[in-house]
C-alpha positions as CSV (number, residue, x, y, z in Angstrom):
1,X,31.5,19.6,5.5
2,X,30.5,16.2,3.7
3,X,28.3,16.6,0.7
4,X,26.3,13.8,-1.0
5,X,25.0,13.6,-4.5
6,X,21.5,12.7,-3.1
7,X,19.9,13.1,0.3
8,X,16.7,11.0,0.8
9,X,14.2,12.0,3.4
10,X,12.8,8.9,5.0
11,X,13.7,5.3,4.8
12,X,10.3,3.8,3.7
13,X,10.8,1.1,1.3
14,X,10.5,3.7,-1.9
15,X,13.2,5.9,-0.3
16,X,15.3,2.8,0.0
17,X,14.5,1.7,-3.6
18,X,15.6,5.1,-4.8
19,X,18.7,5.2,-2.6
20,X,19.7,1.5,-4.1
21,X,19.2,2.6,-7.7
22,X,21.2,6.0,-7.3
23,X,24.0,4.0,-5.4
24,X,24.2,1.3,-8.0
25,X,24.8,4.2,-10.5
26,X,27.7,5.5,-8.6
27,X,26.1,8.3,-6.6
28,X,26.9,9.0,-3.3
29,X,23.6,8.8,-1.2
30,X,22.5,9.4,2.3
31,X,19.1,8.3,3.5
32,X,17.8,9.9,6.9
33,X,15.1,8.2,8.9
34,X,13.2,9.8,11.9
35,X,12.4,6.5,13.5
36,X,14.9,3.7,15.1
37,X,14.2,1.3,12.5
38,X,13.9,1.5,8.6
39,X,10.9,0.5,6.4
40,X,8.3,3.1,7.0
41,X,5.2,0.9,7.0
42,X,7.0,-2.2,6.0
43,X,8.5,-3.1,9.2
44,X,8.7,-6.0,11.3
45,X,8.8,-5.5,15.3
46,X,9.0,-7.9,18.2
47,X,6.6,-6.4,20.8
48,X,5.8,-9.4,22.6
49,X,8.5,-12.2,23.5
50,X,9.0,-14.7,20.9
51,X,6.6,-13.0,18.5
52,X,7.4,-11.1,15.2
53,X,4.7,-8.7,14.0
54,X,4.3,-7.1,10.6
55,X,2.9,-4.1,12.5
56,X,1.7,-2.0,9.5
57,X,2.0,-3.5,6.0
58,X,1.2,-7.4,6.3
59,X,1.3,-9.2,2.7
60,X,3.6,-9.0,-0.3
61,X,2.3,-8.8,-3.8
62,X,2.8,-5.5,-5.4
63,X,6.5,-5.5,-5.2
64,X,7.6,-5.2,-8.8
65,X,9.6,-8.2,-10.1
66,X,11.8,-6.0,-12.0
67,X,13.0,-4.3,-8.9
68,X,13.5,-7.5,-7.2
69,X,15.6,-8.7,-10.2
70,X,17.7,-5.5,-10.6
71,X,18.3,-5.3,-6.9
72,X,18.9,-9.1,-6.6
73,X,16.7,-8.9,-3.3
74,X,16.5,-12.9,-2.9
75,X,20.3,-12.8,-2.6
76,X,19.7,-10.2,0.2
77,X,17.4,-12.4,2.2
78,X,14.0,-11.8,0.8
79,X,11.8,-14.8,0.5
80,X,8.0,-14.9,-0.2
81,X,5.8,-17.7,0.4
82,X,2.7,-17.5,-1.4
83,X,-0.8,-18.5,0.1
84,X,-3.4,-20.4,-1.9
85,X,-6.6,-19.4,-0.3
86,X,-8.9,-16.5,0.5
87,X,-12.3,-17.2,2.4
88,X,-15.2,-15.6,4.1
89,X,-17.0,-17.3,7.0
90,X,-20.7,-16.6,7.4
91,X,-23.2,-17.0,10.4
92,X,-25.6,-18.7,8.0
93,X,-24.9,-21.5,5.6
94,X,-21.6,-22.7,4.3
95,X,-18.5,-20.4,4.4
96,X,-16.9,-19.6,0.9
97,X,-13.3,-20.6,0.2
98,X,-11.6,-19.7,-3.0
99,X,-8.5,-21.1,-4.2
100,X,-5.8,-20.4,-6.7
101,X,-6.3,-24.0,-8.3
102,X,-9.0,-23.4,-10.8
103,X,-10.9,-26.9,-10.4
104,X,-10.9,-26.6,-6.7
105,X,-12.1,-23.1,-7.0
106,X,-15.0,-23.9,-9.3
107,X,-16.1,-26.7,-7.0
108,X,-16.1,-24.5,-3.9
109,X,-17.9,-21.6,-5.7
110,X,-20.5,-24.0,-7.1
111,X,-21.8,-24.7,-3.5
112,X,-22.9,-21.2,-3.4
113,X,-23.8,-20.5,-7.3
114,X,-23.2,-22.7,-10.0
115,X,-23.7,-19.8,-12.3
116,X,-20.9,-17.8,-10.5
117,X,-18.6,-20.8,-10.6
118,X,-19.0,-20.6,-14.4
119,X,-18.8,-16.8,-14.6
120,X,-15.4,-16.7,-12.7
121,X,-13.2,-17.4,-15.5
122,X,-14.8,-14.6,-17.3
123,X,-14.5,-12.2,-14.4
124,X,-10.7,-13.2,-14.1
125,X,-10.2,-12.7,-17.6
126,X,-11.6,-9.2,-17.5
127,X,-9.5,-8.3,-14.5
128,X,-6.3,-9.7,-16.3
129,X,-7.2,-7.5,-19.3
130,X,-7.3,-4.5,-17.2
131,X,-4.1,-5.3,-15.6
132,X,-2.4,-5.9,-19.0
133,X,-3.4,-2.3,-20.0
134,X,-2.0,-0.6,-16.8
135,X,0.9,-2.8,-15.9
136,X,3.1,-1.2,-18.5
137,X,2.5,2.1,-17.1
138,X,3.7,1.3,-13.6
139,X,7.3,1.7,-14.4
140,X,7.2,4.5,-16.6
141,X,6.9,8.5,-15.7
142,X,3.5,9.6,-16.4
143,X,3.6,11.8,-19.5
144,X,2.3,15.5,-18.9
145,X,-0.6,16.1,-21.7
146,X,0.0,19.7,-21.7
147,X,3.7,19.3,-22.4
148,X,5.5,19.6,-25.8
149,X,8.6,17.9,-24.5
150,X,9.7,15.0,-26.7
151,X,9.6,12.7,-23.7
152,X,6.1,13.6,-22.8
153,X,5.0,13.3,-26.4
154,X,6.5,10.0,-26.8
155,X,4.8,8.7,-23.4
156,X,1.5,9.9,-24.6
157,X,2.0,8.2,-28.0
158,X,3.1,4.9,-26.2
159,X,0.0,5.1,-23.8
160,X,-2.3,5.8,-26.9
161,X,-0.7,2.7,-28.8
162,X,-1.3,0.5,-25.8
163,X,-4.9,1.9,-25.4
164,X,-5.6,1.4,-29.2
165,X,-4.4,-2.4,-29.3
166,X,-7.1,-3.2,-26.9
167,X,-10.0,-3.3,-29.3
168,X,-12.9,-1.2,-29.4
169,X,-15.0,-3.1,-26.9
170,X,-12.1,-3.2,-24.6
171,X,-11.5,0.4,-24.8
172,X,-14.8,1.1,-23.8
173,X,-14.6,-1.4,-20.8
174,X,-11.4,0.1,-19.6
175,X,-12.9,3.7,-19.5
176,X,-16.1,2.5,-17.7
177,X,-13.9,0.3,-15.3
178,X,-11.9,3.4,-14.0
179,X,-15.1,5.2,-12.8
180,X,-17.3,2.2,-11.8
181,X,-18.2,1.1,-8.3
182,X,-17.0,-2.4,-7.5
183,X,-20.5,-3.3,-6.7
184,X,-21.8,-2.4,-10.4
185,X,-18.9,-4.1,-11.8
186,X,-19.5,-7.5,-9.8
187,X,-23.3,-7.3,-10.4
188,X,-22.3,-8.0,-14.0
189,X,-20.7,-11.3,-13.2
190,X,-22.1,-12.8,-9.9
191,X,-25.3,-13.4,-8.2
192,X,-24.3,-14.9,-4.8
193,X,-23.6,-12.0,-2.3
194,X,-20.9,-13.8,-0.4
195,X,-19.1,-14.2,-3.7
196,X,-19.5,-10.6,-4.5
197,X,-18.4,-9.5,-1.1
198,X,-15.1,-11.8,-0.9
199,X,-14.3,-10.4,-4.4
200,X,-14.8,-6.7,-3.3
201,X,-12.8,-6.9,-0.3
202,X,-9.6,-5.5,-2.0
203,X,-11.6,-2.7,-3.4
204,X,-12.2,-0.9,-0.1
205,X,-8.9,-1.6,1.6
206,X,-7.1,1.6,2.6
207,X,-9.8,3.8,0.9
208,X,-12.4,6.2,2.0
209,X,-14.9,4.7,-0.3
210,X,-17.6,2.2,0.0
211,X,-18.3,-0.6,-2.5
212,X,-21.0,1.2,-4.1
213,X,-19.0,4.4,-4.3
214,X,-17.9,5.4,-8.0
215,X,-14.2,4.7,-8.6
216,X,-13.8,1.7,-6.1
217,X,-13.5,-0.6,-8.9
218,X,-10.1,0.8,-9.8
219,X,-8.9,0.2,-6.1
220,X,-9.5,-3.6,-6.7
221,X,-7.3,-3.4,-9.9
222,X,-4.6,-1.8,-7.9
223,X,-4.5,-4.7,-5.7
224,X,-4.5,-7.0,-8.5
225,X,-1.4,-5.7,-10.2
226,X,1.1,-7.6,-8.2
227,X,2.5,-11.0,-8.7
228,X,4.3,-13.9,-6.6
229,X,6.5,-16.0,-8.6
230,X,4.9,-15.0,-11.8
231,X,1.2,-15.7,-10.6
232,X,-0.8,-12.4,-11.4
233,X,-2.8,-11.3,-8.4
234,X,-1.1,-13.6,-6.1
235,X,-0.4,-12.7,-2.4
236,X,2.3,-14.0,-0.1
237,X,3.9,-13.7,3.2
238,X,7.5,-12.3,3.3
239,X,9.4,-14.7,5.6
240,X,10.4,-12.8,8.7
241,X,7.7,-10.2,8.3
242,X,7.2,-7.2,6.1
243,X,10.5,-5.8,7.6
244,X,12.4,-8.4,5.6
245,X,11.4,-6.6,2.3
246,X,12.9,-3.4,3.6
247,X,16.1,-4.9,5.1
248,X,16.8,-6.7,1.7
249,X,16.2,-3.4,-0.2
250,X,18.4,-1.7,2.4
251,X,20.9,-4.4,2.2
252,X,21.2,-3.9,-1.7
253,X,21.5,-0.1,-1.3
254,X,24.2,-0.4,1.3
255,X,26.1,-2.8,-0.8
256,X,26.2,-0.2,-3.6
257,X,27.5,2.3,-1.0
258,X,24.6,4.2,0.2
259,X,24.6,5.3,3.9
260,X,21.4,4.9,5.9
261,X,21.0,6.8,9.3
262,X,18.2,6.2,11.8
263,X,16.9,8.6,14.5
264,X,17.7,11.4,12.2
265,X,14.7,13.5,11.9
266,X,14.5,16.1,9.0
267,X,12.6,19.1,10.0
268,X,13.2,21.2,6.9
269,X,14.6,21.5,3.5
270,X,17.4,24.2,3.0
271,X,16.7,26.3,0.0
272,X,19.1,28.7,-1.3
273,X,19.2,30.7,-4.5
274,X,15.6,29.1,-5.5
275,X,17.1,25.5,-5.2
276,X,17.2,22.7,-2.6
277,X,20.7,22.2,-1.3
278,X,20.4,20.2,1.9
279,X,18.2,19.5,4.9
280,X,18.2,20.5,8.6
281,X,17.6,17.8,11.3
282,X,16.0,18.2,14.6
283,X,19.2,18.2,16.5
284,X,20.5,21.2,14.5
285,X,22.8,19.3,12.1
286,X,22.7,20.2,8.6
287,X,23.4,17.6,5.6
288,X,23.8,18.9,2.1
289,X,23.5,17.2,-1.2
290,X,22.9,18.0,-4.9
291,X,19.5,16.3,-5.0
292,X,17.1,16.5,-2.2
293,X,14.5,13.6,-2.4
294,X,11.4,13.4,-0.1
295,X,10.0,9.8,0.5
296,X,7.4,11.6,2.9
297,X,3.5,12.0,1.5
298,X,2.7,15.0,-0.3
299,X,1.2,16.9,2.7
300,X,4.2,16.4,4.9
301,X,6.6,17.2,1.8
302,X,5.0,20.4,0.8
303,X,3.2,21.6,4.1
304,X,5.8,20.4,6.8
305,X,9.4,20.3,5.8
306,X,9.5,22.6,2.7
307,X,9.4,26.4,3.9
308,X,6.2,28.0,2.5
309,X,8.0,31.0,1.2
310,X,9.8,28.8,-1.6
311,X,6.7,27.4,-2.8
312,X,4.4,29.0,-5.3
313,X,0.9,29.7,-3.6
314,X,-1.2,27.7,-5.9
315,X,1.1,24.6,-5.4
316,X,0.8,25.2,-1.7
317,X,-3.2,25.3,-1.9
318,X,-2.9,22.1,-4.2
319,X,-1.1,20.4,-1.2
320,X,-3.6,21.6,1.0
321,X,-6.5,20.2,-1.1
322,X,-4.8,16.7,-1.6
323,X,-7.2,14.1,-0.6
324,X,-5.4,12.0,2.0
325,X,-8.1,10.7,4.4
326,X,-7.4,7.8,6.6
327,X,-9.9,5.0,6.9
328,X,-8.1,1.8,8.3
329,X,-6.8,0.5,11.5
330,X,-4.8,-2.6,12.5
331,X,-4.5,-5.1,15.2
332,X,-1.6,-7.4,15.9
333,X,-2.3,-10.3,18.2
334,X,-0.1,-12.8,19.8
335,X,-2.2,-16.2,20.1
336,X,-1.8,-19.3,22.3
337,X,-2.9,-21.5,19.6
338,X,-4.2,-21.5,16.1
339,X,-7.9,-20.1,16.1
340,X,-10.5,-22.2,14.4
341,X,-13.0,-20.4,12.4
342,X,-16.4,-22.0,12.2
343,X,-16.8,-24.0,9.0
344,X,-13.3,-23.3,7.5
345,X,-11.1,-26.1,6.7
346,X,-7.5,-26.1,8.1
347,X,-5.9,-24.9,4.7
348,X,-8.1,-21.8,4.7
349,X,-6.4,-20.7,7.9
350,X,-3.2,-20.5,5.9
351,X,-4.5,-17.9,3.7
352,X,-6.7,-14.7,3.9
353,X,-9.9,-14.8,6.0
354,X,-12.4,-11.8,5.3
355,X,-15.1,-10.8,7.6
356,X,-17.9,-9.4,5.6
357,X,-20.4,-11.6,3.7
358,X,-22.2,-9.2,1.8
359,X,-22.2,-6.0,-0.1
360,X,-24.8,-4.4,2.5
361,X,-22.3,-5.5,5.2
362,X,-19.4,-3.5,3.6
363,X,-21.7,-0.6,2.8
364,X,-23.0,-0.4,6.4
365,X,-19.4,-0.5,7.6
366,X,-18.7,2.6,5.3
367,X,-21.9,4.2,6.5
368,X,-20.3,4.3,10.2
369,X,-17.3,5.9,8.9
370,X,-18.8,8.5,7.0
371,X,-20.4,9.9,10.2
372,X,-17.2,9.8,12.2
373,X,-17.5,6.4,14.0
374,X,-15.4,3.2,13.6
375,X,-17.5,0.7,11.9
376,X,-19.7,-1.2,14.4
377,X,-19.5,-4.3,12.5
378,X,-16.1,-3.8,10.6
379,X,-14.8,-5.4,7.5
380,X,-11.7,-7.6,8.7
381,X,-9.0,-8.8,6.4
382,X,-7.2,-11.4,8.7
383,X,-4.0,-13.4,7.8
384,X,-1.9,-15.7,10.3
385,X,1.4,-15.9,8.7
386,X,2.7,-18.3,11.3
387,X,0.7,-21.0,9.7
388,X,3.5,-20.7,6.7
389,X,6.3,-18.9,8.3
390,X,7.7,-20.5,11.6
391,X,9.9,-17.5,12.2
392,X,6.8,-15.4,13.3
393,X,5.9,-17.1,16.5
394,X,7.1,-19.8,19.0
395,X,6.1,-23.5,18.3
396,X,2.5,-24.2,18.8
397,X,1.7,-20.5,19.0
398,X,0.5,-18.1,16.2
399,X,0.7,-14.3,15.0
400,X,-2.5,-12.9,13.6
401,X,-2.7,-9.7,11.6
402,X,-6.1,-7.9,11.5
403,X,-6.6,-5.2,8.9
404,X,-9.7,-3.1,9.8
405,X,-11.9,-1.2,7.6
406,X,-13.3,1.5,8.2
407,X,-11.7,3.7,11.0
408,X,-11.9,7.5,10.8
409,X,-9.0,9.9,11.6
410,X,-11.3,12.3,13.1
411,X,-14.1,10.9,15.4
412,X,-17.2,12.7,15.7
413,X,-17.1,12.8,19.4
414,X,-13.7,14.3,19.7
415,X,-10.1,13.1,19.6
416,X,-8.8,9.6,20.0
417,X,-8.0,8.6,23.6
418,X,-6.7,5.4,25.1
419,X,-10.3,4.6,26.1
420,X,-11.5,5.0,22.5
421,X,-8.6,3.0,21.1
422,X,-9.3,0.1,23.5
423,X,-13.2,0.3,22.7
424,X,-12.3,0.2,18.9
425,X,-9.9,-2.8,19.5
426,X,-12.9,-4.6,21.7
427,X,-15.2,-4.0,18.6
428,X,-12.7,-5.8,16.4
429,X,-12.1,-8.7,18.8
430,X,-15.8,-9.2,19.6
431,X,-16.3,-9.4,15.8
432,X,-14.0,-12.0,15.3
433,X,-15.3,-13.9,18.5
434,X,-18.6,-14.2,16.7
435,X,-17.0,-16.5,14.1
436,X,-14.4,-18.0,16.3
437,X,-16.1,-18.6,19.9
438,X,-12.9,-19.1,21.9
439,X,-10.9,-16.4,20.5
440,X,-10.6,-14.1,23.5
441,X,-9.1,-17.1,25.4
442,X,-6.3,-17.4,23.0
443,X,-4.9,-13.8,23.1
444,X,-1.6,-13.3,24.7
445,X,-0.9,-9.7,23.5
446,X,-2.8,-7.4,21.4
447,X,-1.4,-4.1,19.6
448,X,-4.2,-1.9,18.5
449,X,-3.4,1.0,16.0
450,X,-5.7,3.6,14.8
451,X,-5.2,6.1,11.8
452,X,-4.0,8.6,14.7
453,X,-1.2,6.2,15.5
454,X,-0.3,5.3,12.2
455,X,0.1,9.3,11.6
456,X,2.0,9.8,14.8
457,X,4.1,6.6,15.0
458,X,4.8,5.8,11.3
459,X,4.4,9.2,9.6
460,X,1.2,8.4,7.6
461,X,-0.6,11.7,7.4
462,X,-4.3,10.8,8.7
463,X,-3.2,7.2,8.7
464,X,-3.6,6.9,4.8
465,X,-1.7,3.8,4.0
466,X,-1.4,4.8,0.2
467,X,0.0,8.5,0.9
468,X,-3.1,9.7,-0.8
469,X,-6.3,8.5,-2.1
470,X,-6.4,6.3,-5.5
471,X,-9.2,8.2,-7.2
472,X,-9.1,9.2,-10.9
473,X,-8.3,12.8,-10.0
474,X,-5.1,11.8,-8.2
475,X,-3.9,9.1,-10.5
476,X,-1.1,9.2,-13.2
477,X,-0.3,12.6,-14.4
478,X,-2.5,14.0,-11.5
479,X,-0.6,12.3,-8.8
480,X,-0.2,14.1,-6.6
481,X,-1.4,17.0,-8.5
482,X,-0.5,18.5,-11.8
483,X,3.0,20.2,-11.8
484,X,4.4,17.9,-9.3
485,X,3.6,14.6,-11.2
486,X,7.0,13.5,-12.6
487,X,8.7,13.2,-9.2
488,X,10.1,16.6,-9.5
489,X,8.7,19.6,-7.3
490,X,8.5,23.3,-8.4
491,X,11.6,23.8,-6.4
492,X,14.9,23.0,-8.5
493,X,16.8,19.8,-7.2
494,X,14.0,19.0,-5.0
495,X,12.2,15.5,-5.7
496,X,9.7,13.1,-4.5
497,X,9.8,9.3,-4.3
498,X,6.9,8.2,-2.1
499,X,3.7,6.5,-2.8
500,X,2.1,9.8,-3.2
501,X,3.6,9.8,-6.8
502,X,2.8,7.5,-9.6
503,X,1.7,4.7,-9.5
504,X,0.7,4.9,-5.9
505,X,0.6,3.1,-2.7
506,X,1.3,-0.3,-1.6
507,X,4.7,-2.0,-1.0
508,X,5.5,-1.9,-4.8
509,X,8.7,0.1,-5.1
510,X,7.7,1.5,-8.5
511,X,7.7,5.2,-7.4
512,X,11.0,4.8,-5.8
513,X,12.7,3.3,-9.0
514,X,10.9,5.6,-11.3
515,X,12.1,8.7,-9.3
516,X,15.8,7.3,-9.2
517,X,15.4,7.2,-13.1
518,X,14.5,10.7,-13.4
519,X,16.9,12.0,-10.9
520,X,19.9,10.2,-12.9
521,X,18.5,11.6,-16.1
522,X,18.7,15.1,-14.4
523,X,22.3,14.3,-13.4
524,X,23.3,13.0,-17.0
525,X,21.7,16.1,-18.6
526,X,23.4,18.3,-16.0
527,X,19.9,19.9,-14.9
528,X,21.4,19.1,-11.3
529,X,24.2,21.2,-10.1
């Protein structure tokens, strides 16, 4: 029987990052993936001839530069093309286009509000200040405030020093920001509704909160923590789709000696003598390892693959209560030509196009979701990667990704059906058509994905793209919950490395890298045996 130093359940990008770091440290690693392709939600698929879809995750920003350097991902094929604009069309008046170039952005915003154009620099500075506080925490294990271990005490002291260096006013602002609604925060800077709406979009993506919900400001910050080519908060398209991120990480892992198997579904963790020793596969095979690592979300980890008798009852109850409400849908569309959104210049079609021109629009979309209905007028985050990446579509054709907020996992009128999925897709296409009149005529193929589809196809419980909600009670040493927040679980030799751990979701890689560091620490300290 072949035995491994580490067996990783799930070849999502975090599982692959963990595998790469462990293999580079000389460990014998096996990654087991249920699906026929690797990457979890960061995948590229050809579902229509000649077109490549980023079928779930669709833009690259959060991937940590430390990981890109450590694993030399550009050498393994990763190339990220930054985009320069975000825009918001409107039914009345001029659309808003925001640019990375400060002078162009000021001129564009001035057409809507001279005051907002001047305030934008102050707003950006405050966001960067918030990022400066939190970014050092991303690649560290969250310290346990109830522990007297030196590592936790040292971590708390480091956190305290970082916080104390911010100055009295900044300290107050940080504490306020983490609990504020994004609407309240933006009201302090801007007067124009369209400026506030375009700025608020990132605060509601993937979360079961509205723009006026306390805590939504932090979700905005979470999306701003990434960078492309050193540009903080920038976003870009991975050449070849988001699957190229996973392929590059897998390439680094394989080069270091890791094995990756697809179509190998893990159904249970094998526990003997109080510690995890292996996993059982759906076909009856058993794979054994010293460390067993779950890249699944916390509910699947604790409620699905770990036998209940081996888990303390209070931990099982915490896993049941863990908030993981799905709120997002996705359309992937093959187009016969580039769509033309009313009033938008050509370069705006090469960046993000957001539908939803006021905070009231976003809040009403959330209201529908609260009562078990997909938004009748949804917030849409639209990108057309083929405008900058010719590998995504044939010449003259285009691929469009449409991220949709809000879509409930559980509908008030019963389970999802093919008819409801089609009706949801029609709602999204009708909404786009209001701003792009000939849009339906351009559609060659359309894939519609609901939270139910994301759960059953990709393995995201309730379709939650972050493996759990990004609220204050589920961050840092509370992620996923106390007692399992340092990548270790209450079962000896059983670890977690997915987005349900600190620092959270998105194609970031930090949870996987942090988990690998803790596992190697346990190997070195002979905790693992």
